[in-house]
C-alpha positions as CSV (number, residue, x, y, z in Angstrom):
1,M,0.2,-0.5,-0.1
2,Q,2.9,2.4,0.9
3,M,4.5,1.9,-2.5
4,Q,1.7,2.5,-4.8
5,Q,1.1,6.2,-2.7
6,K,4.2,6.8,-3.4
7,E,3.2,5.9,-7.4
8,G,0.5,7.8,-6.6
9,L,1.9,11.2,-5.4
10,A,4.6,10.7,-8.5
11,Q,2.2,12.4,-10.9
12,Q,2.3,15.7,-8.6
13,N,5.0,18.2,-9.2
14,L,6.7,19.0,-6.4
15,V,4.5,21.5,-5.4
16,G,1.4,19.7,-6.1
17,T,3.0,16.9,-3.6
18,L,3.0,18.8,-1.1
19,K,-0.1,20.5,-1.2
20,S,-1.4,16.8,-0.9
21,N,0.7,16.4,2.1
22,T,-1.0,17.9,4.7
23,S,1.9,18.6,7.6
24,F,3.6,21.2,4.4
25,S,1.2,24.5,4.3
26,T,3.4,26.6,6.1
27,F,6.5,26.0,4.2
28,I,4.4,26.2,0.5
29,N,3.5,29.2,1.0
30,A,6.9,30.2,2.3
31,I,7.8,29.3,-1.1
32,D,5.1,30.8,-2.8
33,K,5.6,34.2,-0.8
34,A,8.6,34.0,-2.5
35,G,8.0,34.0,-6.0
36,L,9.3,29.9,-6.2
37,T,6.1,28.3,-7.7
38,A,6.7,28.5,-11.0
39,S,10.3,27.2,-10.0
40,L,9.3,24.1,-8.5
41,D,6.4,23.5,-10.7
42,G,8.5,22.9,-13.9
43,T,9.8,19.8,-15.9
44,E,14.0,21.0,-13.7
45,Q,14.5,17.7,-11.0
46,Y,15.1,18.6,-7.2
47,T,15.5,17.8,-4.2
48,L,13.7,19.5,-1.6
49,F,14.5,19.2,2.0
50,A,10.7,20.6,3.2
51,P,11.1,21.4,7.0
52,T,6.9,20.8,8.3
53,D,4.4,22.7,10.5
54,E,5.7,22.2,13.3
55,A,9.7,23.0,12.1
56,F,8.1,26.5,11.4
57,S,6.7,26.4,14.9
58,A,10.1,26.2,16.1
59,L,11.1,29.3,15.2
60,P,11.7,32.0,17.3
61,A,8.6,34.8,18.3
62,G,7.6,36.5,15.0
63,T,10.4,35.0,12.3
64,L,8.3,33.5,10.6
65,D,5.6,36.9,10.2
66,R,8.6,39.3,9.0
67,L,10.1,36.3,6.9
68,L,6.5,36.7,4.7
69,Q,6.4,40.8,4.2
70,P,7.2,41.7,0.9
71,A,10.0,43.9,1.6
72,N,11.7,40.5,2.5
73,K,11.2,37.9,0.1
74,D,14.9,37.7,-1.1
75,E,15.4,37.2,2.5
76,L,13.3,33.7,1.6
77,A,13.4,33.1,-1.5
78,S,17.2,32.2,0.6
79,L,15.5,30.3,2.8
80,V,13.6,28.3,0.1
81,N,16.8,27.7,-2.3
82,Y,18.5,26.7,1.0
83,H,16.6,23.9,1.5
84,L,16.5,22.8,-2.8
85,V,18.9,20.9,-4.1
86,S,19.4,20.3,-7.6
87,G,18.8,16.4,-8.8
88,R,16.9,14.0,-7.9
89,K,17.8,12.5,-4.8
90,T,16.6,9.6,-2.4
91,T,18.1,10.0,1.5
92,A,20.6,7.0,0.4
93,D,21.9,8.8,-2.7
94,V,22.1,12.0,0.1
95,G,24.0,9.9,3.2
96,K,27.1,9.3,1.1
97,W,27.3,12.9,0.7
98,Q,29.2,15.3,3.3
99,S,27.2,18.2,2.5
100,A,24.8,19.3,-0.2
101,R,24.9,22.0,-1.9
102,T,21.6,24.2,-1.9
103,V,20.6,26.1,-4.5
104,Q,20.7,29.0,-2.7
105,G,24.9,28.3,-2.6
106,Q,25.3,27.4,0.4
107,A,26.6,23.9,1.6
108,A,24.2,22.2,4.0
109,P,26.3,19.6,6.1
110,I,24.8,16.4,6.1
111,K,25.8,14.0,9.3
112,V,24.0,10.2,9.5
113,A,23.8,9.2,12.5
114,E,22.6,6.3,14.5
115,G,20.7,5.8,11.1
116,T,19.0,9.4,11.1
117,L,20.2,11.9,8.1
118,S,20.6,14.8,8.8
119,V,21.4,18.2,7.3
120,D,22.5,21.1,9.1
121,G,21.1,19.9,12.1
122,A,17.6,19.1,10.6
123,H,16.7,15.3,11.1
124,V,14.7,13.8,7.5
125,T,12.6,12.5,9.7
126,R,10.0,12.3,6.6
127,P,12.3,10.8,3.4
128,D,11.8,9.7,-0.1
129,I,8.7,11.5,-1.5
130,M,8.6,11.1,-5.0
131,A,7.0,13.5,-7.1
132,R,7.3,13.8,-11.0
133,N,10.0,16.3,-10.8
134,G,11.1,15.8,-7.5
135,V,12.2,14.0,-4.3
136,I,11.1,15.6,-1.2
137,H,12.4,14.6,2.4
138,G,10.8,16.0,4.9
139,I,12.4,17.3,7.8
140,D,12.1,18.9,11.5
141,K,14.1,22.6,11.8
142,V,14.0,24.8,9.4
143,N,17.2,25.5,8.5
144,I,18.0,29.6,8.0
145,P,21.6,29.7,5.9
146,E,24.1,32.4,7.4
147,A,23.6,36.3,6.2
148,K,26.1,36.7,3.3
149,P,27.9,39.9,4.0
150,H,27.1,43.7,1.9
């Protein structure tokens, strides 16, 4: 049954697959506000480390509201892109890496400890959710990229 569900979801793109899963509504909103929905609707393959709604609720008070304001669109896009890697990679693939080169430009450290894969400290709690144009790995923490010097 599990495999059939994954195969059915693979007919949708990354955004559609996220939308069909109730745990990622905050991240979908962030993708939309950052103006990145069209990028993730296309045919290019991506690996998406998607923070769950619970991960967003763990951010310091006011952080999410600030990021979602139109004036902070670039910072929000940077945050979303820090959760995105070019190419379709399963947890088995990612687990062989020491770091992931994100679309945002910074490398996110990868660790495997006691059978758990983590990306920049965020544990993969929902691995290998297949989409037509990539793979989604649900994570338990929102990773914040380093601020770029001006």
